[in-house]
matplotlib code that plots the C-alpha trace (Angstrom):
import matplotlib.pyplot as plt

x = [-2.7, -2.9, -3.0, 0.8, 0.1, -2.8, -1.0, 1.8, -0.4, -2.6, 0.3, 2.4, 1.7, 1.2, 2.5, -0.3, -2.4, 0.4, -0.5, -4.0, -3.5, -6.0, -4.6, -6.3, -6.7, -5.9, -6.5, -2.7, -0.1, 1.5, -0.7, 1.9, 2.7, -1.2, -1.5, 1.4, -0.1, -3.5, -2.1, -0.3, -3.3, -6.0, -4.0, -3.1, -6.6, -7.5, -4.3, -4.9, -8.2, -6.6, -4.0, -6.7, -8.8, -5.7, -4.8, -8.3, -8.3, -5.4, -6.7, -10.2, -8.7, -9.9, -7.2, -8.3, -9.0, -7.6, -3.9, -4.6, -7.3, -4.9, -2.2, -4.3, -5.9, -2.3, -0.7, -3.2, -3.0, 0.7, 0.5, -2.2, -0.2, 2.9, 0.8, -0.5, 3.0, 4.3, 1.2, 1.9, 5.6, 4.4, 2.1, 4.8, 7.1, 4.5, 3.7, 7.0, 9.5, 7.6, 8.1, 9.8, 13.5, 15.3, 12.1, 14.0, 15.8, 12.6, 10.8, 13.6, 14.0, 10.3, 10.0, 13.0, 11.8, 8.3, 9.4, 11.9, 8.8, 6.9, 9.6, 9.9, 6.0, 6.4, 9.1, 6.9, 4.2, 6.7, 7.6, 3.9, 3.4, 6.4, 4.8, 3.2, -0.3, -0.5, 2.0, 0.2, 3.0, 5.6, 2.9, 2.6, 6.4, 6.7, 4.0, 6.1, 8.9, 6.4, 5.2, 8.9, 9.5, 6.5, 7.4, 10.6, 8.9, 6.5, 9.3, 10.5, 6.8, 7.1, 10.4, 9.2, 7.1, 8.5, 10.1, 7.3, 5.1, 7.4, 7.3, 5.2, 4.7, 3.4, 0.9, -0.3, -0.9, -2.5, -5.2, -6.0, -9.0, -7.3, -4.4, -6.6, -7.3, -9.4, -11.9, -11.7, -14.7, -14.2, -16.3, -14.9, -14.8, -14.2, -16.4, -17.5, -15.0, -15.8, -15.1, -13.1, -9.8, -10.2, -10.5, -7.6, -5.4, -5.8, -3.5, -0.7, -0.7, 2.6, 1.4, -1.7, -0.2, 2.6, -0.2, -2.2, 1.1, 1.8, -1.8, -1.9, 1.4, 0.5, -2.4, -3.6, -2.8, -5.8, -5.4, -7.6, -9.9]
y = [-16.1, -13.1, -10.3, -9.7, -8.6, -6.6, -4.9, -4.1, -2.4, -0.6, 0.7, 2.3, 5.4, 3.9, 5.7, 7.3, 7.9, 10.3, 12.4, 12.8, 15.8, 18.6, 21.8, 25.2, 26.5, 30.3, 30.8, 31.4, 29.1, 28.6, 27.5, 25.3, 23.6, 23.0, 21.7, 19.2, 18.0, 17.6, 15.5, 13.2, 12.9, 12.3, 9.1, 8.3, 8.1, 4.6, 3.3, 4.8, 2.8, -0.4, -0.1, 0.7, -2.5, -4.7, -3.6, -4.1, -7.6, -8.6, -6.8, -8.4, -12.0, -14.0, -14.5, -17.9, -18.7, -21.4, -21.0, -21.5, -18.8, -16.4, -17.2, -16.5, -13.2, -12.0, -13.0, -11.1, -8.1, -7.9, -8.2, -5.3, -3.1, -3.7, -3.0, 0.0, 1.5, 0.7, 2.7, 5.5, 5.6, 5.9, 8.7, 10.7, 9.9, 10.9, 14.1, 15.5, 17.4, 19.2, 23.0, 23.5, 23.9, 20.6, 19.2, 16.7, 15.1, 14.8, 13.2, 10.7, 9.7, 9.3, 7.1, 4.9, 4.3, 3.6, 0.9, -0.4, -0.5, -2.5, -5.0, -5.5, -6.3, -8.7, -10.4, -10.4, -12.1, -14.9, -15.3, -15.9, -18.2, -20.2, -21.0, -24.5, -23.9, -27.6, -27.1, -24.6, -24.0, -23.6, -21.4, -19.1, -18.9, -18.0, -15.2, -13.7, -13.2, -11.9, -9.4, -8.2, -7.8, -5.8, -3.4, -2.7, -2.1, 0.2, 2.5, 2.4, 3.3, 6.2, 7.5, 7.1, 10.1, 12.1, 14.6, 15.1, 15.8, 18.6, 22.3, 23.9, 20.6, 18.9, 21.5, 21.4, 17.7, 17.7, 20.1, 17.4, 15.2, 12.3, 12.2, 12.1, 9.0, 6.4, 4.1, 0.4, -0.9, -4.5, -5.9, -7.6, -11.4, -12.3, -15.1, -15.8, -17.8, -21.4, -23.1, -26.2, -27.5, -26.3, -22.7, -22.9, -24.6, -21.9, -19.5, -20.1, -18.3, -16.6, -15.3, -14.0, -12.2, -10.8, -9.4, -7.9, -6.4, -4.7, -3.5, -2.1, -0.1, 1.3, 3.6, 4.0, 7.4, 9.5, 12.3, 14.3, 15.2]
z = [10.7, 8.5, 11.1, 10.8, 7.3, 8.1, 11.0, 8.6, 5.9, 8.5, 10.6, 7.5, 5.9, 2.5, -0.6, -2.2, 1.0, 1.9, -0.7, 0.8, 2.9, 2.9, 1.4, 2.0, -1.6, -1.5, -5.1, -5.7, -7.0, -10.2, -13.0, -14.6, -11.2, -10.7, -14.2, -13.8, -10.5, -12.0, -15.0, -12.4, -9.9, -12.6, -13.9, -10.2, -9.0, -10.3, -9.0, -5.6, -5.7, -6.8, -3.9, -1.4, -2.6, -2.5, 1.0, 2.2, 0.6, 2.9, 5.9, 5.5, 5.0, 7.9, 10.6, 11.1, 7.3, 5.4, 4.4, 0.7, 0.8, 2.4, 0.0, -2.8, -1.4, -0.5, -3.8, -6.0, -3.6, -3.9, -7.6, -7.7, -5.7, -8.0, -11.1, -9.5, -8.6, -12.2, -13.6, -11.1, -12.2, -15.8, -14.7, -13.4, -16.4, -18.8, -17.1, -18.0, -15.9, -13.1, -13.3, -10.1, -9.0, -9.4, -11.3, -13.5, -10.6, -8.6, -11.4, -12.2, -8.6, -8.0, -11.2, -10.3, -6.7, -7.7, -10.3, -7.7, -5.2, -7.7, -8.1, -4.3, -4.3, -7.2, -5.1, -2.1, -4.2, -5.2, -1.7, -0.7, -3.7, -2.6, 1.0, 1.5, 2.6, 3.5, 6.5, 8.7, 11.2, 8.2, 6.6, 9.5, 9.9, 6.2, 6.7, 9.4, 6.8, 4.4, 7.0, 7.8, 4.1, 3.8, 6.5, 4.6, 1.3, 3.0, 3.9, 0.3, -0.7, 1.5, 0.3, -3.5, -3.5, -0.4, -2.5, -4.9, -1.7, -0.5, -1.2, -4.0, -6.0, -2.9, -2.1, -5.7, -5.5, -2.3, -3.8, -6.5, -5.8, -7.7, -5.2, -2.1, -0.1, -1.6, 0.4, -0.5, -2.5, -1.7, 0.8, 4.0, 3.7, 7.3, 8.3, 11.9, 14.0, 14.3, 17.8, 18.0, 16.6, 13.1, 14.2, 16.6, 14.0, 11.5, 13.2, 15.8, 19.1, 18.4, 15.1, 16.5, 19.4, 17.1, 15.0, 17.9, 19.2, 15.9, 15.4, 18.9, 18.4, 14.9, 13.9, 10.3, 8.8, 8.5, 6.0, 3.9, 6.8]

ax = plt.figure().add_subplot(projection="3d")
ax.plot(x, y, z, "-o")
ax.set_aspect("equal")
plt.show()
């Protein structure tokens, strides 16, 4: 039942993971730009970890798990990602204007879009919280709407730091360990599938096939390697 959300998360180039590119350090660059990037990325690192853990929590939620468990996991994950985006916006704001051409606009746009993305994730949380876990079919249908919303938000996520990741500023951020990809530290919680009516009732066939289709057509971004 939760495969749709897992596919949406694994298929998108998630915001902070897009900062994870490897960069050849040629020893050059502007010290002021590097210092700005280090300031942001040092603050970003725990938020990147929080996002990775939240995404893994959704992905590792059992596809045939109980609706109430899925609801609780997704609700917490969306709130965690929203909180991380707010903290990232604050990190960019607190770092000051980046010392590059058009730096003030780059900063303002990133802060505005990160905060907007945080609000969108909070709205997704409300959408999940409003689902009725006692009605499995309606719950599965509701998750489809959540998955659709997640795909739209992921595009917002990608756009939020797209400009910061370009040019000299992006190169400086890519060199910072704090802005590189974090591996989730939460353990998968998928229990073995149970045969019988209980297992088959946990996820509708359309939901499972939609998730499998999305997962097959999308590949996670692999950066930093």
